[in-house]
C-alpha positions as CSV (number, residue, x, y, z in Angstrom):
1,M,0.0,0.1,0.1
2,T,1.6,3.4,-0.7
3,T,1.9,6.0,1.6
4,N,-1.0,8.5,-0.1
5,K,-3.5,5.5,0.0
6,L,-2.4,4.8,3.9
7,L,-3.3,8.3,5.2
8,A,-6.4,8.0,2.8
9,L,-7.4,4.9,5.1
10,V,-6.4,6.3,8.3
11,F,-8.3,9.6,7.3
12,S,-11.5,8.0,6.4
13,L,-11.3,5.6,9.3
14,T,-10.8,9.0,11.8
15,I,-13.6,10.4,10.1
16,G,-15.9,7.8,10.2
17,L,-15.5,7.4,14.0
18,S,-15.5,10.9,14.4
19,F,-19.1,10.9,12.8
20,G,-20.2,7.9,14.8
21,Q,-18.9,9.6,18.2
22,S,-20.8,12.7,17.0
23,K,-24.1,10.8,16.8
24,M,-24.0,9.4,20.2
25,S,-25.7,11.0,22.7
26,K,-24.4,12.4,25.9
27,T,-25.4,9.4,28.0
28,K,-23.7,6.7,25.2
29,K,-20.5,8.8,25.5
30,A,-20.9,8.6,29.1
31,I,-20.9,4.8,28.8
32,I,-17.9,4.3,27.0
33,A,-15.8,6.6,28.9
34,S,-16.9,4.2,31.8
35,V,-16.2,1.1,30.3
36,E,-12.4,2.6,29.2
37,K,-12.3,3.7,32.9
38,H,-12.6,0.0,33.6
39,K,-10.7,-1.5,30.7
40,D,-7.6,-2.1,32.5
41,N,-8.8,-3.9,35.2
42,L,-11.6,-6.1,33.1
43,I,-8.6,-7.1,31.2
44,K,-6.5,-8.1,34.2
45,I,-9.9,-10.3,35.1
46,S,-10.3,-11.6,31.6
47,D,-6.5,-12.8,31.7
48,E,-6.7,-14.0,35.4
49,I,-9.7,-16.5,34.4
50,W,-8.0,-17.1,31.1
51,A,-4.8,-18.4,33.1
52,L,-7.1,-20.5,35.7
53,A,-8.9,-22.2,33.1
54,E,-11.1,-23.7,35.4
55,T,-13.9,-26.7,33.7
56,A,-17.4,-27.0,34.6
57,F,-18.6,-26.6,38.4
58,E,-14.9,-25.9,39.2
59,E,-14.9,-22.4,38.2
60,N,-14.2,-21.6,42.1
61,K,-11.6,-18.7,41.5
62,S,-13.0,-17.6,38.4
63,A,-16.7,-16.7,40.1
64,E,-15.2,-15.3,42.7
65,I,-13.0,-12.7,40.7
66,L,-16.1,-11.4,38.9
67,A,-18.2,-11.6,41.8
68,S,-15.8,-9.5,44.0
69,Y,-15.1,-6.8,41.4
70,A,-18.8,-6.4,40.9
71,E,-19.1,-6.2,45.0
72,K,-16.1,-3.7,44.9
73,Q,-18.4,-1.6,42.5
74,G,-21.4,-1.4,44.8
75,F,-23.2,-4.4,43.4
76,T,-25.4,-6.5,45.9
77,V,-23.7,-9.9,45.2
78,E,-25.9,-13.2,46.2
79,R,-23.2,-16.4,45.5
80,G,-23.8,-20.0,45.6
81,V,-27.7,-19.6,43.9
82,A,-29.5,-22.3,42.3
83,G,-27.6,-24.9,44.2
84,M,-24.4,-24.0,42.5
85,P,-21.6,-22.7,44.7
86,T,-19.9,-20.8,41.4
87,A,-23.3,-19.3,40.4
88,F,-24.2,-15.8,41.4
89,V,-26.3,-12.9,40.8
90,A,-25.1,-9.5,41.3
91,T,-27.6,-6.4,41.4
92,Y,-27.8,-3.0,41.6
93,G,-30.5,-0.3,41.5
94,S,-34.6,-1.1,42.3
95,G,-37.8,-1.3,40.2
96,K,-38.1,-1.5,36.6
97,P,-37.1,-2.0,34.1
98,V,-34.9,-5.3,35.2
99,I,-32.2,-5.8,32.4
100,S,-29.8,-8.6,33.1
101,V,-26.5,-9.3,31.4
102,L,-25.0,-13.1,31.1
103,G,-21.7,-13.8,32.0
104,E,-20.0,-17.4,31.7
105,F,-16.6,-18.2,32.6
106,D,-15.7,-22.1,32.6
107,A,-13.3,-23.4,30.2
108,L,-12.6,-26.9,28.0
109,P,-10.7,-29.7,28.9
110,G,-7.5,-30.5,27.1
111,L,-6.9,-27.1,25.4
112,S,-4.3,-25.6,27.2
113,Q,-2.4,-23.0,25.3
114,K,0.1,-20.2,25.0
115,A,-0.8,-16.8,23.7
116,E,1.2,-17.5,20.6
117,P,-0.4,-18.1,16.8
118,T,1.2,-21.9,16.8
119,K,0.3,-25.1,18.9
120,N,1.6,-24.8,22.2
121,P,0.2,-26.0,25.6
122,L,0.7,-23.5,28.4
123,N,0.4,-26.5,30.6
124,E,0.2,-29.8,28.9
125,G,-3.0,-31.5,29.1
126,A,-4.7,-28.8,31.3
127,A,-7.8,-26.8,30.0
128,G,-8.1,-23.5,28.4
129,H,-10.5,-21.4,27.2
130,G,-11.5,-22.8,23.7
131,C,-14.5,-20.8,23.5
132,G,-13.5,-17.4,24.8
133,H,-15.3,-17.7,28.5
134,N,-12.5,-15.7,30.2
135,M,-13.5,-12.7,27.6
136,F,-17.4,-13.5,28.1
137,G,-17.8,-13.1,31.8
138,A,-15.5,-9.9,32.1
139,G,-16.8,-8.0,28.9
140,S,-20.5,-8.7,30.4
141,L,-19.3,-7.6,33.8
142,G,-18.2,-4.2,31.9
143,A,-21.5,-3.5,30.6
144,A,-23.0,-4.3,33.8
145,I,-20.6,-1.9,35.4
146,A,-21.1,0.9,33.0
147,I,-25.2,1.0,33.4
148,K,-24.9,1.1,37.1
149,E,-23.0,4.3,37.0
150,Q,-25.5,5.4,35.1
151,I,-28.4,4.4,37.5
152,E,-26.0,5.7,40.7
153,N,-26.0,8.9,39.2
154,G,-29.5,9.2,38.6
155,T,-29.7,9.2,34.4
156,F,-31.7,6.0,34.7
157,K,-34.1,4.4,36.9
158,G,-34.2,0.7,37.1
159,T,-32.2,-2.4,38.1
160,V,-29.1,-4.3,36.4
161,K,-28.2,-7.6,37.0
162,F,-25.0,-9.5,36.2
163,M,-25.8,-13.3,36.1
164,G,-22.7,-15.5,37.0
165,T,-23.3,-18.6,35.0
166,P,-21.2,-21.6,35.4
167,S,-20.7,-25.0,33.7
168,E,-22.4,-23.9,29.7
169,E,-19.6,-26.3,28.3
170,K,-21.0,-29.1,29.9
171,Y,-23.9,-29.7,32.7
172,F,-25.8,-26.1,31.4
173,G,-25.7,-24.5,34.6
174,K,-28.0,-21.5,33.5
175,I,-30.8,-24.4,33.1
176,W,-30.8,-24.7,37.2
177,M,-30.9,-21.0,37.4
178,V,-33.8,-20.4,35.2
179,R,-35.7,-23.4,37.3
180,A,-34.6,-21.4,40.5
181,G,-36.9,-18.5,39.0
182,L,-33.9,-15.8,38.4
183,W,-35.3,-14.3,35.7
184,D,-38.5,-14.0,36.5
185,D,-38.5,-10.5,37.4
186,V,-36.3,-9.3,34.3
187,D,-37.9,-7.7,31.5
188,V,-35.2,-8.4,29.1
189,N,-32.1,-10.2,29.1
190,I,-28.7,-9.0,27.1
191,S,-25.8,-11.9,26.0
192,W,-22.8,-12.0,24.0
193,H,-20.2,-14.8,22.5
194,P,-16.8,-14.4,21.4
195,S,-16.4,-14.9,17.7
196,A,-14.8,-14.3,14.4
197,S,-17.0,-11.4,13.4
198,I,-19.0,-8.5,14.3
199,E,-22.8,-9.0,14.3
200,A,-26.3,-8.5,16.3
201,D,-27.0,-12.2,16.3
202,V,-30.6,-13.1,15.2
203,Q,-29.9,-16.9,14.2
204,S,-31.2,-19.4,16.7
205,S,-29.2,-22.5,17.6
206,L,-29.3,-26.3,18.2
207,A,-31.6,-28.2,20.9
208,L,-29.8,-30.5,22.6
209,I,-30.2,-33.7,24.9
210,D,-27.3,-34.8,26.9
211,F,-27.6,-38.6,28.5
212,K,-25.4,-41.1,29.9
213,I,-26.0,-45.0,28.7
214,E,-24.4,-47.8,30.7
215,F,-24.6,-51.6,30.3
216,F,-23.9,-54.0,33.1
217,G,-22.7,-57.6,32.4
218,Q,-20.8,-60.3,33.9
219,A,-17.2,-60.4,34.3
220,A,-15.2,-63.7,33.5
221,H,-11.6,-64.5,31.9
222,A,-11.0,-63.6,28.6
223,S,-9.3,-66.8,27.6
224,G,-10.3,-69.4,30.3
225,D,-13.8,-69.4,30.2
226,P,-15.4,-66.6,28.3
227,W,-18.9,-68.5,28.3
228,N,-19.2,-67.5,31.8
229,G,-19.0,-63.6,31.0
230,R,-21.6,-61.4,29.6
231,S,-19.8,-58.4,28.3
232,A,-20.8,-54.9,28.4
233,S,-18.2,-53.9,25.9
234,D,-20.3,-55.8,23.5
235,A,-23.4,-54.0,24.6
236,L,-21.7,-51.0,23.9
237,E,-20.1,-51.8,20.3
238,L,-23.8,-53.0,19.1
239,Y,-25.2,-49.5,20.4
240,T,-23.2,-47.3,18.4
241,S,-23.3,-49.6,15.6
242,G,-27.2,-49.2,15.8
243,V,-26.5,-45.4,16.3
244,N,-24.3,-45.1,13.4
245,Y,-26.5,-47.4,10.7
246,Y,-29.4,-44.9,12.3
247,R,-27.4,-41.6,10.8
248,E,-28.7,-42.2,7.1
249,H,-32.5,-42.1,8.3
250,V,-32.7,-39.0,10.3
251,K,-33.2,-35.5,9.0
252,P,-30.1,-33.3,7.8
253,T,-30.5,-30.9,10.5
254,V,-30.3,-34.0,13.2
255,R,-26.7,-34.1,15.1
256,M,-25.9,-37.5,17.2
257,H,-22.1,-38.0,18.6
258,Y,-20.9,-39.7,21.6
259,H,-18.0,-40.1,23.6
260,I,-16.9,-43.9,25.2
261,Q,-16.1,-43.2,28.9
262,D,-15.4,-47.0,29.7
263,G,-15.3,-49.5,27.5
264,G,-13.6,-52.0,29.5
265,Q,-10.2,-51.9,31.7
266,V,-7.7,-54.9,31.0
267,V,-7.8,-57.2,27.8
268,N,-7.9,-60.4,29.4
269,V,-11.4,-59.8,31.3
270,V,-14.7,-59.6,29.7
271,P,-15.7,-56.4,31.0
272,D,-18.9,-56.1,33.2
273,Y,-19.5,-52.9,33.1
274,S,-19.4,-49.9,29.9
275,R,-20.4,-46.3,29.7
276,L,-21.2,-43.8,26.7
277,W,-22.2,-40.0,27.2
278,M,-24.2,-38.7,24.1
279,R,-25.7,-36.0,22.6
280,V,-28.9,-35.6,20.3
281,R,-29.7,-32.4,18.6
282,D,-31.7,-30.9,16.3
283,T,-32.8,-27.3,15.0
284,K,-35.9,-27.6,17.2
285,R,-36.9,-29.4,20.3
286,S,-39.8,-30.6,18.8
287,G,-37.5,-32.6,15.9
288,M,-34.9,-33.7,18.5
289,L,-37.2,-35.7,21.1
290,P,-38.3,-38.1,18.7
291,V,-34.8,-39.0,18.0
292,Y,-33.9,-39.0,21.8
293,E,-36.8,-41.7,22.1
294,R,-35.1,-43.8,19.1
295,V,-31.9,-44.2,20.5
296,Q,-33.0,-44.9,24.0
297,K,-34.8,-48.1,22.5
298,M,-31.8,-49.1,20.4
299,A,-29.8,-48.8,24.1
300,E,-32.4,-51.5,25.2
301,G,-32.0,-53.3,21.8
302,A,-28.2,-53.7,22.3
303,A,-28.8,-55.3,25.7
304,I,-31.1,-57.9,24.7
305,L,-28.3,-59.0,21.8
306,A,-25.7,-59.0,24.5
307,N,-27.5,-60.1,27.4
308,V,-26.6,-57.7,29.9
309,D,-28.7,-54.9,31.8
310,Y,-29.0,-50.9,30.7
311,K,-29.6,-48.0,32.2
312,V,-30.2,-44.5,30.9
313,S,-29.6,-41.5,32.5
314,L,-30.7,-37.9,31.7
315,I,-27.9,-35.5,32.4
316,S,-29.6,-32.3,30.8
317,G,-31.0,-30.6,27.9
318,I,-31.3,-27.2,26.5
319,Y,-33.7,-25.5,24.0
320,E,-32.7,-23.7,20.7
321,V,-32.6,-20.1,21.3
322,L,-35.6,-18.1,20.8
323,V,-35.0,-15.0,18.2
324,N,-35.2,-11.6,18.9
325,R,-35.3,-9.1,15.9
326,E,-36.4,-6.3,17.5
327,G,-33.8,-6.3,20.0
328,G,-31.5,-7.0,17.4
329,K,-32.3,-3.8,15.6
330,I,-31.3,-2.3,18.9
331,M,-28.2,-3.7,19.1
332,Q,-27.5,-3.1,15.3
333,K,-27.9,0.8,15.3
334,N,-25.2,0.4,18.3
335,L,-22.8,-1.3,16.6
336,E,-23.0,0.8,13.5
337,L,-22.3,4.0,16.2
338,L,-19.3,2.1,17.5
339,G,-18.0,1.0,14.0
340,P,-15.2,-1.7,13.6
341,I,-12.8,-2.6,15.4
342,T,-8.9,-1.5,14.2
343,Y,-6.2,-3.6,14.8
344,T,-2.3,-3.1,14.6
345,Q,-0.1,-4.6,12.2
346,D,1.1,-7.3,14.8
347,E,-2.5,-8.3,15.9
348,M,-2.9,-8.7,12.0
349,D,0.1,-10.8,11.5
350,F,-0.6,-12.9,15.1
351,G,-4.1,-13.7,13.3
352,K,-2.6,-14.7,10.0
353,G,-0.2,-16.6,12.0
354,I,-3.7,-18.4,13.5
355,Q,-4.9,-19.1,10.1
356,A,-1.5,-20.3,8.6
357,A,-1.4,-22.7,11.7
358,T,-4.8,-24.0,11.1
359,G,-4.9,-24.4,7.4
360,K,-7.0,-21.3,6.5
361,E,-6.7,-18.7,4.2
362,Q,-4.5,-15.9,5.8
363,V,-6.7,-12.8,5.3
364,G,-6.3,-11.6,9.0
365,M,-9.1,-10.3,11.2
366,D,-12.6,-9.5,9.9
367,S,-14.1,-6.4,12.3
368,A,-16.6,-5.0,9.7
369,I,-20.0,-4.6,11.2
370,K,-22.3,-7.0,9.5
371,P,-25.8,-6.1,8.2
372,L,-28.6,-7.5,10.2
373,E,-29.4,-10.8,9.0
374,D,-32.5,-12.5,7.7
375,T,-33.2,-15.2,10.6
376,R,-32.6,-18.7,9.2
377,E,-35.3,-21.5,9.3
378,H,-32.3,-24.1,10.3
379,P,-29.3,-22.5,11.8
380,G,-26.1,-24.5,11.5
381,G,-23.5,-23.9,14.6
382,G,-23.8,-25.4,18.0
383,S,-25.7,-25.3,21.0
384,T,-26.1,-23.1,24.2
385,D,-28.1,-23.0,27.6
386,V,-28.6,-19.1,26.8
387,G,-31.9,-21.1,24.7
388,D,-33.4,-21.9,28.2
389,V,-33.1,-18.4,29.3
390,S,-34.9,-17.0,25.8
391,W,-37.7,-19.3,26.5
392,N,-38.2,-17.3,29.6
393,V,-37.2,-13.8,29.3
394,A,-36.8,-11.8,26.1
395,N,-33.3,-11.9,25.0
396,I,-30.8,-10.0,22.9
397,N,-27.8,-11.7,21.6
398,L,-24.5,-10.4,20.0
399,G,-21.2,-11.7,18.5
400,V,-17.9,-9.9,18.6
401,T,-14.7,-10.5,16.7
402,T,-12.1,-12.3,19.2
403,A,-10.3,-14.5,16.8
404,P,-9.3,-14.5,12.9
405,K,-11.8,-15.3,10.1
406,D,-12.7,-19.0,10.0
407,T,-10.6,-20.1,13.4
408,P,-11.8,-23.4,14.4
409,W,-13.9,-22.7,17.7
410,H,-13.4,-24.9,20.8
411,S,-9.7,-25.0,19.7
412,W,-6.4,-23.9,20.8
413,A,-6.4,-21.1,18.7
414,V,-9.4,-19.5,20.5
415,V,-7.6,-20.0,23.4
416,A,-4.4,-18.2,22.1
417,C,-6.3,-15.0,21.0
418,G,-8.3,-14.8,24.2
419,G,-5.3,-14.3,26.0
420,M,-3.7,-11.3,24.1
421,S,-4.6,-8.0,22.9
422,I,-7.1,-9.6,19.7
423,G,-9.1,-10.8,22.5
424,H,-8.7,-8.0,24.7
425,K,-10.4,-5.4,21.8
426,G,-13.0,-7.5,21.1
427,M,-14.3,-8.1,24.8
428,I,-13.7,-4.3,25.7
429,Y,-16.0,-3.6,22.4
430,S,-18.7,-6.1,23.9
431,S,-18.8,-4.3,27.2
432,K,-19.5,-0.8,25.0
433,A,-22.2,-2.5,22.4
434,M,-23.9,-4.3,25.6
435,A,-24.1,-1.2,27.5
436,M,-25.4,1.1,24.8
437,T,-28.3,-1.5,24.0
438,M,-29.3,-1.5,27.8
439,A,-29.6,2.3,27.8
440,D,-31.8,2.1,25.2
441,L,-33.8,0.1,26.8
442,F,-33.7,1.8,30.4
443,E,-34.4,5.2,28.2
444,N,-37.2,4.4,25.9
445,P,-40.0,2.0,27.6
446,D,-41.6,1.5,24.3
447,L,-38.5,-0.1,23.1
448,V,-38.8,-2.7,26.2
449,A,-42.1,-3.1,24.9
450,K,-41.9,-4.0,21.7
451,V,-38.7,-6.7,22.6
452,K,-41.2,-8.7,25.2
453,A,-44.1,-8.4,22.5
454,E,-42.1,-10.2,20.1
455,Y,-40.9,-12.9,22.8
456,K,-44.4,-13.4,23.4
457,K,-45.4,-14.0,20.1
458,R,-42.3,-16.3,19.2
459,K,-42.9,-18.4,22.1
460,G,-46.8,-18.5,21.8
461,D,-48.1,-21.4,23.9
462,E,-45.4,-23.4,24.5
463,V,-44.9,-24.2,27.9
464,Y,-41.2,-24.4,29.0
465,E,-40.0,-27.9,30.8
466,A,-36.7,-28.0,32.1
467,M,-34.9,-30.9,31.0
468,I,-33.1,-32.1,33.6
469,P,-33.4,-34.9,36.3
470,E,-35.0,-34.0,39.5
471,G,-32.8,-32.9,42.5
472,P,-29.5,-30.6,43.1
473,P,-26.9,-29.8,39.8
474,P,-24.6,-32.4,39.3
475,I,-21.9,-30.7,41.1
476,N,-20.2,-33.8,42.7
477,N,-20.4,-35.6,39.2
478,K,-18.0,-33.9,37.0
479,G,-16.0,-37.0,36.0
480,N,-18.9,-38.9,34.7
């Protein structure tokens, strides 16, 4: 690029940012100033959680870092909500509207990585934030604090809540928080997620059911008297074969995947126990449930064939996200006010290094503001317990760039970016965008009414039923 072209680009970006700033209200400028004031501390919090990399229901230090900082900022914090030691709610203000913002902070096993653009574990075999939840919690807290300061100085009236939600990657802690009624008094919920692009997210997710299958047989010497054994491992293999044959006969939107947790311990013993962790997904819960019923019957068939006993245990299940386009429109306007994220040459090079290491085209970062898309009937991608929240309160979603374009998610590459400035910039951007959207809701009751009206229309007559077993959350079953 020539010097003249570079100067022209810088000038245009500067003019664009100045124009966006000039259109901002005094309140939104104050919100941006608040986030900037807390910026260094928010980055420190994110980095501390990144280094801890605590997994489902073990996020003791990570949760406390967030809860303690909220407390220092004047929030009233209730810890250990919904029967989960690492779940908490931080509240400031009183009366209506009540706006909540979600924060996650759990890591994924086996994804430890240094903040480098080539695969290099920080601690071999340890966990890592391959979904960016270290940034998720800190970014959302930044938004909540910015709103709290506006309530404190009298600009807004109402209540802001920061919801500390554990175990999103495994057991889906928000389901138990929903069951405990923690969103019953909330008017609108805001959520974001680290991404490879910036967009007001008006796409749904996949409904999911999470369950465990166990087979119980009779042990015997594998060579001396195998006829005296009844192999739980045989049943497991027959079951997975059945599932794999079934794949041809389900709709293209269905996903089935499993992890063999115990297939026997030694080669010279007919195993008397085996265990499989399985998930079924589909675009809608209504499409997922018949598949779930079918694969449960397959467990019985496998047990009959192997002459063993079996047990199917529900772990948890989550709804698809209930989209809210009215909320998306509000978020979209604020993204356009903020404009794109700008990156240094070192950051662009880091991004290209990630892409080179993961076999992607080396195009660097994508920080353009995506237009508000049409909502697709059949979304791809994963599942999230934000879906359960969205079936109980109007919900607005946001995605913000924290990794290069086409980065494989749930991978070391996301961990690397989440521990350095690329992730930091996206996180701080999310704080501003969410707080500005929350400001619109606090200032304009008509917007709240529109968002809630769409939520009620989309939900219709559907009665929400939490897909979790009776009793407390499985906080003592981390290895199962």
